[in-house]
VOKE-419467 format. One record per residue: x, y, z negated of N, C-alpha, C in turn; residue in one letter; chain. Coordinates in pm, whole numbers, padded with zeros to 5 digits. Layout:
! VOKE-419467
+--------+--------+--------+--------+--------+--------+--------+--------+--------+---+---+
:    n.x :    n.y :    n.z :   ca.x :   ca.y :   ca.z :    c.x :    c.y :    c.z : r : c :
+--------+--------+--------+--------+--------+--------+--------+--------+--------+---+---+
:      X :      Y :      Z :      X :      Y :      Z :      X :      Y :      Z : A : A :
...
+--------+--------+--------+--------+--------+--------+--------+--------+--------+---+---+
***
This chain:
! VOKE-419467
+--------+--------+--------+--------+--------+--------+--------+--------+--------+---+---+
:    n.x :    n.y :    n.z :   ca.x :   ca.y :   ca.z :    c.x :    c.y :    c.z : r : c :
+--------+--------+--------+--------+--------+--------+--------+--------+--------+---+---+
:  08921 : -01117 :  00275 :  08859 : -01063 :  00396 :  08736 : -00982 :  00354 : M : A :
:  08744 : -00851 :  00368 :  08635 : -00764 :  00325 :  08530 : -00753 :  00435 : S : A :
:  08404 : -00770 :  00395 :  08294 : -00758 :  00490 :  08188 : -00665 :  00433 : Q : A :
:  08123 : -00588 :  00518 :  08016 : -00502 :  00468 :  07898 : -00584 :  00419 : P : A :
:  07823 : -00526 :  00325 :  07699 : -00589 :  00279 :  07584 : -00501 :  00326 : I : A :
:  07482 : -00555 :  00391 :  07469 : -00694 :  00433 :  07550 : -00723 :  00560 : P : A :
:  07571 : -00852 :  00587 :  07641 : -00888 :  00710 :  07593 : -01024 :  00758 : S : A :
:  07606 : -01045 :  00889 :  07570 : -01170 :  00953 :  07695 : -01226 :  01021 : I : A :
:  07731 : -01350 :  00988 :  07848 : -01413 :  01048 :  07805 : -01542 :  01117 : T : A :
:  07835 : -01553 :  01244 :  07805 : -01674 :  01320 :  07920 : -01772 :  01301 : V : A :
:  07888 : -01892 :  01255 :  07988 : -01997 :  01236 :  07993 : -02087 :  01360 : L : A :
:  08104 : -02154 :  01378 :  08117 : -02250 :  01487 :  08171 : -02381 :  01431 : T : A :
:  08092 : -02486 :  01447 :  08134 : -02622 :  01414 :  08133 : -02702 :  01543 : L : A :
:  08211 : -02808 :  01548 :  08224 : -02883 :  01673 :  08182 : -03028 :  01655 : N : A :
:  08086 : -03071 :  01737 :  08043 : -03211 :  01738 :  08120 : -03283 :  01849 : I : A :
:  08200 : -03384 :  01817 :  08271 : -03458 :  01922 :  08173 : -03534 :  02011 : P : A :
:  08193 : -03525 :  02141 :  08113 : -03600 :  02237 :  08208 : -03665 :  02337 : T : A :
:  08161 : -03762 :  02416 :  08249 : -03825 :  02515 :  08312 : -03726 :  02614 : P : A :
:  08244 : -03613 :  02636 :  08295 : -03515 :  02732 :  08370 : -03400 :  02664 : S : A :
:  08391 : -03411 :  02533 :  08461 : -03305 :  02461 :  08376 : -03252 :  02347 : G : A :
:  08427 : -03151 :  02278 :  08355 : -03095 :  02165 :  08232 : -03016 :  02209 : N : A :
:  08124 : -03032 :  02135 :  08001 : -02956 :  02160 :  07979 : -02864 :  02041 : S : A :
:  08001 : -02732 :  02058 :  07989 : -02641 :  01944 :  07845 : -02616 :  01904 : P : A :
:  07824 : -02603 :  01774 :  07695 : -02563 :  01719 :  07719 : -02444 :  01626 : I : A :
:  07612 : -02371 :  01594 :  07631 : -02241 :  01529 :  07536 : -02216 :  01412 : H : A :
:  07571 : -02268 :  01294 :  07503 : -02220 :  01173 :  07536 : -02072 :  01152 : P : A :
:  07462 : -02008 :  01062 :  07482 : -01864 :  01038 :  07495 : -01840 :  00888 : V : A :
:  07586 : -01751 :  00854 :  07606 : -01711 :  00715 :  07558 : -01568 :  00697 : L : A :
:  07465 : -01548 :  00605 :  07413 : -01415 :  00572 :  07473 : -01373 :  00438 : L : A :
:  07523 : -01251 :  00434 :  07578 : -01198 :  00309 :  07492 : -01082 :  00264 : R : A :
:  07436 : -01096 :  00145 :  07353 : -00991 :  00085 :  07404 : -00961 : -00055 : D : A :
:  07346 : -00860 : -00115 :  07390 : -00820 : -00249 :  07378 : -00933 : -00351 : E : A :
:  07277 : -01019 : -00334 :  07253 : -01123 : -00435 :  07325 : -01254 : -00402 : D : A :
:  07407 : -01256 : -00299 :  07480 : -01378 : -00265 :  07468 : -01412 : -00118 : G : A :
:  07509 : -01533 : -00084 :  07514 : -01578 :  00055 :  07402 : -01677 :  00085 : H : A :
:  07356 : -01671 :  00209 :  07255 : -01764 :  00259 :  07313 : -01834 :  00381 : T : A :
:  07301 : -01966 :  00384 :  07343 : -02044 :  00499 :  07219 : -02086 :  00577 : L : A :
:  07214 : -02051 :  00705 :  07104 : -02093 :  00791 :  07150 : -02213 :  00871 : V : A :
:  07096 : -02330 :  00836 :  07133 : -02460 :  00890 :  07271 : -02502 :  00840 : D : A :
:  07296 : -02633 :  00844 :  07412 : -02688 :  00773 :  07508 : -02767 :  00859 : T : A :
:  07478 : -02782 :  00988 :  07567 : -02859 :  01074 :  07529 : -03006 :  01081 : G : A :
:  07607 : -03079 :  01158 :  07583 : -03220 :  01184 :  07635 : -03306 :  01069 : M : A :
:  07574 : -03422 :  01052 :  07623 : -03520 :  00956 :  07772 : -03544 :  00981 : I : A :
:  07849 : -03548 :  00875 :  07991 : -03573 :  00885 :  08076 : -03449 :  00901 : G : A :
:  08013 : -03330 :  00901 :  08088 : -03206 :  00921 :  08107 : -03126 :  00792 : Q : A :
:  08085 : -03189 :  00679 :  08091 : -03113 :  00553 :  08228 : -03051 :  00531 : F : A :
:  08334 : -03127 :  00554 :  08469 : -03073 :  00533 :  08496 : -02957 :  00628 : D : A :
:  08452 : -02969 :  00753 :  08471 : -02861 :  00850 :  08390 : -02738 :  00810 : E : A :
:  08269 : -02760 :  00762 :  08187 : -02650 :  00716 :  08254 : -02579 :  00599 : L : A :
:  08302 : -02656 :  00503 :  08365 : -02596 :  00385 :  08490 : -02517 :  00423 : Q : A :
:  08572 : -02573 :  00511 :  08694 : -02502 :  00551 :  08661 : -02377 :  00631 : S : A :
:  08556 : -02382 :  00712 :  08513 : -02263 :  00787 :  08470 : -02152 :  00693 : T : A :
:  08398 : -02188 :  00589 :  08357 : -02090 :  00489 :  08477 : -02033 :  00415 : L : A :
:  08572 : -02120 :  00380 :  08690 : -02074 :  00307 :  08773 : -01976 :  00389 : E : A :
:  08774 : -01993 :  00521 :  08844 : -01897 :  00608 :  08780 : -01759 :  00600 : E : A :
:  08654 : -01754 :  00559 :  08583 : -01627 :  00541 :  08587 : -01580 :  00395 : L : A :
:  08670 : -01646 :  00314 :  08679 : -01617 :  00171 :  08546 : -01640 :  00100 : D : A :
:  08474 : -01741 :  00146 :  08347 : -01778 :  00085 :  08361 : -01920 :  00029 : V : A :
:  08337 : -01935 : -00099 :  08340 : -02067 : -00160 :  08199 : -02124 : -00164 : S : A :
:  08189 : -02256 : -00183 :  08057 : -02318 : -00188 :  07972 : -02256 : -00298 : L : A :
:  08034 : -02219 : -00409 :  07959 : -02162 : -00520 :  07898 : -02027 : -00486 : S : A :
:  07945 : -01963 : -00378 :  07889 : -01835 : -00335 :  07756 : -01853 : -00262 : D : A :
:  07727 : -01975 : -00216 :  07606 : -02001 : -00141 :  07488 : -02013 : -00237 : I : A :
:  07391 : -01925 : -00223 :  07275 : -01926 : -00312 :  07161 : -02008 : -00255 : K : A :
:  07148 : -02008 : -00123 :  07035 : -02078 : -00062 :  07071 : -02127 :  00078 : R : A :
:  06998 : -02228 :  00122 :  07003 : -02277 :  00259 :  06865 : -02258 :  00320 : V : A :
:  06861 : -02197 :  00438 :  06737 : -02190 :  00515 :  06748 : -02294 :  00627 : I : A :
:  06649 : -02380 :  00635 :  06647 : -02486 :  00736 :  06556 : -02442 :  00850 : V : A :
:  06612 : -02427 :  00969 :  06526 : -02389 :  01082 :  06436 : -02504 :  01125 : T : A :
:  06487 : -02628 :  01111 :  06405 : -02745 :  01140 :  06481 : -02871 :  01101 : H : A :
:  06414 : -02984 :  01117 :  06456 : -03110 :  01058 :  06564 : -03188 :  01132 : Q : A :
:  06605 : -03150 :  01250 :  06699 : -03232 :  01329 :  06831 : -03251 :  01254 : D : A :
:  06891 : -03368 :  01273 :  07005 : -03406 :  01190 :  07128 : -03319 :  01215 : I : A :
:  07137 : -03252 :  01330 :  07250 : -03162 :  01349 :  07227 : -03027 :  01281 : D : A :
:  07110 : -03011 :  01220 :  07079 : -02890 :  01143 :  07077 : -02917 :  00992 : H : A :
:  07036 : -03037 :  00952 :  07029 : -03071 :  00809 :  07138 : -03168 :  00768 : I : A :
:  07233 : -03194 :  00855 :  07330 : -03301 :  00832 :  07408 : -03291 :  00703 : G : A :
:  07436 : -03170 :  00657 :  07515 : -03153 :  00535 :  07432 : -03100 :  00418 : N : A :
:  07301 : -03105 :  00431 :  07215 : -03052 :  00326 :  07233 : -03130 :  00196 : L : A :
:  07235 : -03262 :  00204 :  07253 : -03342 :  00084 :  07386 : -03316 :  00017 : G : A :
:  07492 : -03306 :  00096 :  07625 : -03280 :  00040 :  07631 : -03143 : -00026 : A : A :
:  07565 : -03045 :  00033 :  07561 : -02911 : -00025 :  07484 : -02911 : -00157 : L : A :
:  07373 : -02984 : -00161 :  07297 : -02992 : -00285 :  07376 : -03061 : -00395 : L : A :
:  07456 : -03159 : -00358 :  07542 : -03226 : -00456 :  07650 : -03131 : -00508 : D : A :
:  07700 : -03045 : -00419 :  07814 : -02960 : -00453 :  07776 : -02830 : -00522 : A : A :
:  07650 : -02786 : -00504 :  07610 : -02653 : -00553 :  07487 : -02668 : -00644 : I : A :
:  07507 : -02669 : -00774 :  07392 : -02677 : -00865 :  07299 : -02557 : -00847 : P : A :
:  07171 : -02585 : -00842 :  07073 : -02478 : -00830 :  07055 : -02422 : -00691 : G : A :
:  07114 : -02486 : -00590 :  07100 : -02438 : -00453 :  06954 : -02438 : -00411 : L : A :
:  06907 : -02326 : -00357 :  06770 : -02317 : -00309 :  06762 : -02366 : -00165 : E : A :
:  06648 : -02424 : -00128 :  06622 : -02467 :  00009 :  06491 : -02404 :  00054 : V : A :
:  06496 : -02330 :  00163 :  06378 : -02265 :  00220 :  06347 : -02330 :  00355 : W : A :
:  06219 : -02354 :  00381 :  06179 : -02415 :  00509 :  06032 : -02389 :  00533 : A : A :
:  05990 : -02410 :  00657 :  05849 : -02395 :  00693 :  05768 : -02509 :  00635 : H : A :
:  05644 : -02478 :  00602 :  05554 : -02577 :  00542 :  05547 : -02705 :  00623 : T : A :
:  05540 : -02693 :  00756 :  05522 : -02811 :  00841 :  05645 : -02901 :  00847 : D : A :
:  05758 : -02853 :  00800 :  05878 : -02937 :  00798 :  05896 : -03009 :  00665 : E : A :
:  05826 : -02965 :  00563 :  05850 : -03018 :  00428 :  05829 : -03169 :  00418 : I : A :
:  05723 : -03228 :  00478 :  05709 : -03374 :  00465 :  05829 : -03451 :  00521 : P : A :
:  05894 : -03397 :  00622 :  06009 : -03463 :  00681 :  06135 : -03440 :  00597 : Y : A :
:  06150 : -03319 :  00547 :  06269 : -03285 :  00468 :  06269 : -03351 :  00331 : L : A :
:  06154 : -03392 :  00285 :  06145 : -03457 :  00154 :  06120 : -03607 :  00165 : T : A :
:  06129 : -03661 :  00285 :  06120 : -03805 :  00303 :  05980 : -03863 :  00304 : G : A :
:  05877 : -03778 :  00296 :  05740 : -03829 :  00300 :  05706 : -03885 :  00438 : A : A :
:  05767 : -03828 :  00541 :  05752 : -03877 :  00677 :  05891 : -03896 :  00737 : K : A :
:  05910 : -03992 :  00829 :  06041 : -04010 :  00892 :  06075 : -03893 :  00984 : P : A :
:  06202 : -03859 :  00992 :  06245 : -03756 :  01085 :  06201 : -03792 :  01226 : L : A :
:  06139 : -03697 :  01294 :  06072 : -03727 :  01421 :  06168 : -03783 :  01526 : I : A :
:  06287 : -03726 :  01532 :  06378 : -03762 :  01642 :  06494 : -03852 :  01601 : K : A :
:  06497 : -03894 :  01474 :  06604 : -03985 :  01432 :  06557 : -04128 :  01458 : F : A :
:  06550 : -04160 :  01586 :  06496 : -04287 :  01635 :  06604 : -04395 :  01635 : T : A :
:  06566 : -04522 :  01652 :  06667 : -04627 :  01665 :  06767 : -04599 :  01777 : P : A :
:  06720 : -04538 :  01886 :  06811 : -04504 :  01995 :  06913 : -04400 :  01951 : E : A :
:  06869 : -04302 :  01871 :  06961 : -04200 :  01820 :  07058 : -04261 :  01720 : R : A :
:  07009 : -04349 :  01635 :  07097 : -04416 :  01540 :  07208 : -04493 :  01611 : R : A :
:  07172 : -04556 :  01722 :  07269 : -04638 :  01795 :  07382 : -04556 :  01856 : A : A :
:  07360 : -04425 :  01869 :  07462 : -04338 :  01927 :  07567 : -04295 :  01824 : M : A :
:  07541 : -04320 :  01694 :  07631 : -04274 :  01590 :  07736 : -04379 :  01558 : L : A :
:  07855 : -04334 :  01523 :  07959 : -04425 :  01477 :  07922 : -04478 :  01339 : T : A :
:  07984 : -04588 :  01300 :  07950 : -04651 :  01172 :  07969 : -04556 :  01053 : A : A :
:  08080 : -04480 :  01046 :  08095 : -04388 :  00931 :  07988 : -04280 :  00928 : P : A :
:  07953 : -04224 :  01046 :  07851 : -04120 :  01051 :  07714 : -04179 :  01018 : V : A :
:  07688 : -04300 :  01065 :  07561 : -04366 :  01036 :  07546 : -04390 :  00885 : L : A :
:  07655 : -04426 :  00820 :  07650 : -04446 :  00675 :  07614 : -04315 :  00604 : A : A :
:  07672 : -04203 :  00650 :  07639 : -04073 :  00593 :  07493 : -04036 :  00622 : L : A :
:  07446 : -04072 :  00742 :  07306 : -04044 :  00776 :  07212 : -04120 :  00684 : A : A :
:  07241 : -04246 :  00658 :  07156 : -04324 :  00569 :  07160 : -04269 :  00427 : D : A :
:  07278 : -04219 :  00387 :  07289 : -04156 :  00255 :  07201 : -04032 :  00248 : Q : A :
:  07201 : -03951 :  00354 :  07117 : -03832 :  00358 :  06969 : -03870 :  00349 : L : A :
:  06929 : -03970 :  00425 :  06789 : -04012 :  00423 :  06746 : -04057 :  00284 : L : A :
:  06838 : -04120 :  00211 :  06807 : -04163 :  00074 :  06793 : -04043 : -00020 : M : A :
:  06863 : -03934 :  00012 :  06858 : -03815 : -00073 :  06733 : -03731 : -00050 : Q : A :
:  06672 : -03744 :  00068 :  06561 : -03653 :  00103 :  06450 : -03648 : -00002 : L : A :
:  06408 : -03762 : -00059 :  06300 : -03753 : -00158 :  06336 : -03673 : -00283 : P : A :
:  06465 : -03648 : -00304 :  06508 : -03572 : -00421 :  06512 : -03421 : -00393 : E : A :
:  06492 : -03382 : -00267 :  06504 : -03241 : -00231 :  06381 : -03163 : -00277 : I : A :
:  06406 : -03054 : -00344 :  06299 : -02964 : -00386 :  06302 : -02839 : -00298 : N : A :
:  06194 : -02813 : -00229 :  06185 : -02694 : -00145 :  06151 : -02575 : -00233 : I : A :
:  06243 : -02480 : -00243 :  06227 : -02367 : -00334 :  06129 : -02264 : -00282 : S : A :
:  06125 : -02247 : -00151 :  06035 : -02147 : -00093 :  05985 : -02198 :  00041 : R : A :
:  05853 : -02195 :  00059 :  05796 : -02232 :  00187 :  05777 : -02105 :  00271 : T : A :
:  05815 : -02115 :  00395 :  05813 : -02000 :  00485 :  05697 : -02012 :  00582 : L : A :
:  05641 : -01897 :  00618 :  05527 : -01892 :  00709 :  05550 : -01785 :  00814 : A : A :
:  05485 : -01802 :  00927 :  05496 : -01706 :  01036 :  05460 : -01565 :  00989 : D : A :
:  05548 : -01470 :  01019 :  05522 : -01332 :  00982 :  05579 : -01290 :  00849 : G : A :
:  05627 : -01385 :  00769 :  05691 : -01348 :  00643 :  05808 : -01253 :  00669 : D : A :
:  05828 : -01157 :  00579 :  05946 : -01071 :  00583 :  06030 : -01108 :  00461 : I : A :
:  06145 : -01164 :  00487 :  06232 : -01212 :  00379 :  06321 : -01098 :  00329 : L : A :
:  06356 : -01100 :  00201 :  06441 : -00995 :  00143 :  06588 : -01018 :  00174 : P : A :
:  06619 : -01034 :  00301 :  06755 : -01060 :  00347 :  06788 : -00964 :  00461 : L : A :
:  06909 : -00911 :  00460 :  06957 : -00827 :  00569 :  06866 : -00707 :  00595 : Q : A :
:  06808 : -00651 :  00491 :  06722 : -00535 :  00508 :  06582 : -00568 :  00555 : G : A :
:  06549 : -00697 :  00559 :  06416 : -00739 :  00604 :  06427 : -00831 :  00724 : G : A :
:  06400 : -00958 :  00704 :  06415 : -01059 :  00809 :  06279 : -01121 :  00838 : T : A :
:  06237 : -01115 :  00964 :  06105 : -01166 :  01004 :  06112 : -01314 :  01039 : Q : A :
:  06021 : -01390 :  00979 :  06008 : -01531 :  01010 :  05915 : -01547 :  01131 : V : A :
:  05960 : -01623 :  01230 :  05879 : -01648 :  01350 :  05865 : -01800 :  01366 : I : A :
:  05743 : -01849 :  01348 :  05715 : -01992 :  01361 :  05702 : -02026 :  01508 : H : A :
:  05789 : -02113 :  01557 :  05792 : -02148 :  01699 :  05784 : -02300 :  01714 : T : A :
:  05665 : -02357 :  01690 :  05651 : -02503 :  01697 :  05666 : -02555 :  01839 : P : A :
:  05693 : -02685 :  01846 :  05710 : -02754 :  01974 :  05834 : -02840 :  01970 : G : A :
:  05948 : -02777 :  01944 :  06072 : -02854 :  01929 :  06060 : -02945 :  01807 : H : A :
:  06005 : -02893 :  01700 :  05953 : -02970 :  01586 :  05831 : -02891 :  01536 : T : A :
:  05749 : -02952 :  01450 :  05627 : -02882 :  01406 :  05655 : -02752 :  01331 : P : A :
:  05761 : -02749 :  01252 :  05787 : -02631 :  01171 :  05910 : -02554 :  01213 : G : A :
:  05946 : -02562 :  01340 :  06065 : -02492 :  01389 :  06052 : -02342 :  01368 : H : A :
:  06162 : -02280 :  01321 :  06162 : -02137 :  01291 :  06270 : -02062 :  01368 : L : A :
:  06237 : -01941 :  01408 :  06334 : -01841 :  01453 :  06330 : -01726 :  01352 : C : A :
:  06432 : -01642 :  01356 :  06439 : -01530 :  01263 :  06484 : -01404 :  01337 : F : A :
:  06416 : -01295 :  01306 :  06447 : -01167 :  01370 :  06498 : -01069 :  01264 : Y : A :
:  06620 : -01022 :  01286 :  06683 : -00925 :  01198 :  06670 : -00787 :  01264 : F : A :
:  06570 : -00712 :  01222 :  06536 : -00590 :  01295 :  06645 : -00484 :  01285 : S : A :
:  06709 : -00470 :  01170 :  06813 : -00368 :  01156 :  06929 : -00393 :  01250 : E : A :
:  06959 : -00520 :  01274 :  07070 : -00556 :  01362 :  07025 : -00584 :  01505 : Q : A :
:  06894 : -00580 :  01530 :  06837 : -00614 :  01662 :  06892 : -00749 :  01710 : Q : A :
:  06882 : -00844 :  01619 :  06944 : -00975 :  01637 :  06838 : -01083 :  01620 : F : A :
:  06830 : -01175 :  01716 :  06735 : -01285 :  01710 :  06811 : -01416 :  01692 : L : A :
:  06782 : -01486 :  01585 :  06837 : -01620 :  01565 :  06732 : -01717 :  01617 : L : A :
:  06765 : -01781 :  01729 :  06665 : -01859 :  01803 :  06668 : -02008 :  01772 : A : A :
:  06768 : -02054 :  01694 :  06781 : -02197 :  01663 :  06779 : -02278 :  01794 : A : A :
:  06682 : -02371 :  01810 :  06676 : -02454 :  01931 :  06562 : -02415 :  02024 : D : A :
:  06495 : -02304 :  01994 :  06389 : -02257 :  02084 :  06447 : -02202 :  02214 : E : A :
:  06570 : -02153 :  02207 :  06642 : -02106 :  02325 :  06781 : -02167 :  02324 : L : A :
:  06842 : -02175 :  02443 :  06980 : -02225 :  02458 :  07053 : -02134 :  02556 : R : A :
:  07184 : -02137 :  02548 :  07266 : -02074 :  02651 :  07334 : -02185 :  02730 : V : A :
:  07302 : -02192 :  02859 :  07356 : -02295 :  02947 :  07420 : -02226 :  03067 : V : A :
:  07550 : -02248 :  03085 :  07625 : -02184 :  03194 :  07602 : -02033 :  03195 : E : A :
:  07614 : -01975 :  03077 :  07606 : -01829 :  03056 :  07467 : -01771 :  03080 : D : A :
:  07366 : -01854 :  03089 :  07230 : -01804 :  03108 :  07141 : -01851 :  02993 : E : A :
:  07049 : -01764 :  02955 :  06955 : -01797 :  02849 :  06840 : -01879 :  02907 : L : A :
:  06816 : -01997 :  02846 :  06710 : -02086 :  02894 :  06628 : -02133 :  02774 : V : A :
:  06520 : -02201 :  02804 :  06429 : -02248 :  02699 :  06479 : -02373 :  02630 : G : A :
:  06395 : -02434 :  02548 :  06436 : -02553 :  02471 :  06462 : -02672 :  02562 : P : A :
:  06545 : -02764 :  02513 :  06583 : -02882 :  02592 :  06466 : -02981 :  02597 : A : A :
:  06413 : -03012 :  02714 :  06298 : -03103 :  02721 :  06321 : -03239 :  02655 : P : A :
:  06438 : -03305 :  02674 :  06454 : -03437 :  02613 :  06448 : -03435 :  02461 : P : A :
:  06479 : -03320 :  02400 :  06482 : -03309 :  02254 :  06359 : -03237 :  02199 : A : A :
:  06259 : -03213 :  02285 :  06142 : -03134 :  02244 :  06017 : -03218 :  02265 : T : A :
:  05966 : -03280 :  02159 :  05851 : -03371 :  02174 :  05725 : -03305 :  02230 : P : A :
:  05701 : -03178 :  02195 :  05582 : -03109 :  02245 :  05628 : -02988 :  02326 : D : A :
:  05668 : -03015 :  02450 :  05722 : -02909 :  02534 :  05618 : -02802 :  02565 : M : A :
:  05492 : -02835 :  02595 :  05394 : -02729 :  02619 :  05382 : -02633 :  02501 : P : A :
:  05383 : -02687 :  02380 :  05374 : -02601 :  02262 :  05500 : -02516 :  02247 : E : A :
:  05616 : -02575 :  02274 :  05741 : -02499 :  02265 :  05744 : -02385 :  02366 : A : A :
:  05689 : -02407 :  02484 :  05684 : -02301 :  02585 :  05586 : -02192 :  02543 : L : A :
:  05476 : -02231 :  02481 :  05382 : -02130 :  02430 :  05449 : -02047 :  02321 : R : A :
:  05536 : -02110 :  02245 :  05604 : -02039 :  02137 :  05698 : -01931 :  02187 : S : A :
:  05742 : -01943 :  02312 :  05829 : -01840 :  02369 :  05763 : -01702 :  02364 : L : A :
:  05631 : -01699 :  02377 :  05560 : -01571 :  02378 :  05581 : -01495 :  02247 : K : A :
:  05602 : -01568 :  02138 :  05622 : -01503 :  02009 :  05753 : -01426 :  02002 : K : A :
:  05844 : -01456 :  02093 :  05975 : -01392 :  02092 :  05981 : -01271 :  02185 : L : A :
:  05871 : -01244 :  02254 :  05868 : -01128 :  02344 :  05830 : -01002 :  02265 : T : A :
:  05870 : -00889 :  02320 :  05834 : -00762 :  02258 :  05924 : -00720 :  02144 : G : A :
:  06023 : -00800 :  02111 :  06117 : -00764 :  02006 :  06229 : -00678 :  02063 : L : A :
:  06276 : -00585 :  01984 :  06389 : -00502 :  02025 :  06516 : -00580 :  01993 : N : A :
:  06569 : -00649 :  02095 :  06678 : -00745 :  02074 :  06799 : -00707 :  02159 : V : A :
:  06913 : -00693 :  02092 :  07039 : -00673 :  02163 :  07119 : -00801 :  02174 : D : A :
:  07091 : -00896 :  02084 :  07170 : -01020 :  02082 :  07082 : -01135 :  02037 : K : A :
:  07095 : -01247 :  02107 :  07030 : -01372 :  02069 :  07138 : -01473 :  02034 : V : A :
:  07118 : -01543 :  01924 :  07207 : -01655 :  01892 :  07131 : -01785 :  01908 : L : A :
:  07185 : -01873 :  01991 :  07129 : -02007 :  02010 :  07220 : -02107 :  01939 : C : A :
:  07161 : -02201 :  01869 :  07240 : -02302 :  01798 :  07329 : -02378 :  01895 : Y : A :
:  07277 : -02403 :  02013 :  07353 : -02467 :  02120 :  07376 : -02364 :  02231 : H : A :
:  07497 : -02321 :  02245 :  07529 : -02225 :  02351 :  07583 : -02094 :  02299 : G : A :
:  07551 : -02059 :  02175 :  07608 : -01939 :  02116 :  07532 : -01812 :  02147 : G : A :
:  07605 : -01700 :  02155 :  07543 : -01569 :  02166 :  07513 : -01533 :  02312 : E : A :
:  07404 : -01458 :  02327 :  07364 : -01408 :  02459 :  07331 : -01261 :  02444 : Y : A :
:  07394 : -01178 :  02526 :  07378 : -01032 :  02511 :  07341 : -00960 :  02641 : T : A :
:  07312 : -01033 :  02749 :  07282 : -00970 :  02878 :  07131 : -00941 :  02889 : K : A :
:  07089 : -00826 :  02836 :  06948 : -00788 :  02836 :  06859 : -00902 :  02788 : E : A :
:  06882 : -00948 :  02665 :  06809 : -01066 :  02618 :  06658 : -01048 :  02610 : P : A :
:  06611 : -00929 :  02574 :  06466 : -00909 :  02565 :  06401 : -00928 :  02702 : A : A :
:  06466 : -00876 :  02805 :  06414 : -00891 :  02941 :  06413 : -01037 :  02982 : K : A :
:  06520 : -01109 :  02950 :  06529 : -01249 :  02987 :  06425 : -01333 :  02914 : R : A :
:  06403 : -01305 :  02785 :  06302 : -01379 :  02711 :  06163 : -01357 :  02770 : I : A :
:  06135 : -01233 :  02811 :  06007 : -01203 :  02874 :  05990 : -01283 :  03003 : A : A :
:  06098 : -01296 :  03081 :  06093 : -01374 :  03204 :  06065 : -01522 :  03173 : Q : A :
:  06132 : -01575 :  03072 :  06111 : -01716 :  03037 :  05967 : -01740 :  02992 : L : A :
:  05914 : -01647 :  02913 :  05776 : -01663 :  02867 :  05678 : -01656 :  02982 : A : A :
:  05703 : -01563 :  03075 :  05615 : -01549 :  03192 :  05623 : -01673 :  03279 : E : A :
:  05744 : -01724 :  03301 :  05760 : -01842 :  03385 :  05697 : -01966 :  03323 : N : A :
:  05690 : -01968 :  03190 :  05631 : -02085 :  03123 :  05482 : -02095 :  03149 : S : A :
:  05421 : -01986 :  03192 :  05277 : -01987 :  03221 :  05247 : -02029 :  03364 : E : A :
:  05351 : -02034 :  03445 :  05330 : -02066 :  03587 :  05292 : -02213 :  03606 : A : A :
+--------+--------+--------+--------+--------+--------+--------+--------+--------+---+---+
***
């Protein structure tokens, strides 16, 4: 499968829930120096992730780095497995997430209540991941305003609130905003972060302002997928409403 370089491919993985599958959307970036995976999916999805990549003619050895938007287990769930499978894999993340990603502090939202929601096999994988965290070496720390050498220049946007080091990314050449969990698509409408999963909602709402003023044709939300109905206008509305 031939793809232009650079290219952005939205992946779809499915988390089983009592009401059916809940899709999530890691992103694969293809550049001249190799592939970058933005987020890794939920614990227990490694085989699905690998097969999804293989359908794109991408092998694990093609992945040069993982960018972690934030610490939640549906974003870092396969990080340990990827590190085991890919020698020399780089991990990039915001400074404020590093204590959690390296096990110095417990994951903020992986509470006993969240653990109780997992099946025994998934919980075993989760505990394995937690044991691996102290071994993780963060290759590059990211900061607000950084321009990464990916996709012709990728802007790092620090949007704390959902977690302390939550990141969004703006691909200016493609007019594409990767919003992670700062935005969601619910019933075909773009909305803000989920309050039950956002410990500091006031800060997350303030972070919406950082996403205004961008020339955006498409927003990708980890939960809900792509949104293309005048996204810049909608983001401005959300930011304005957050001040009310």
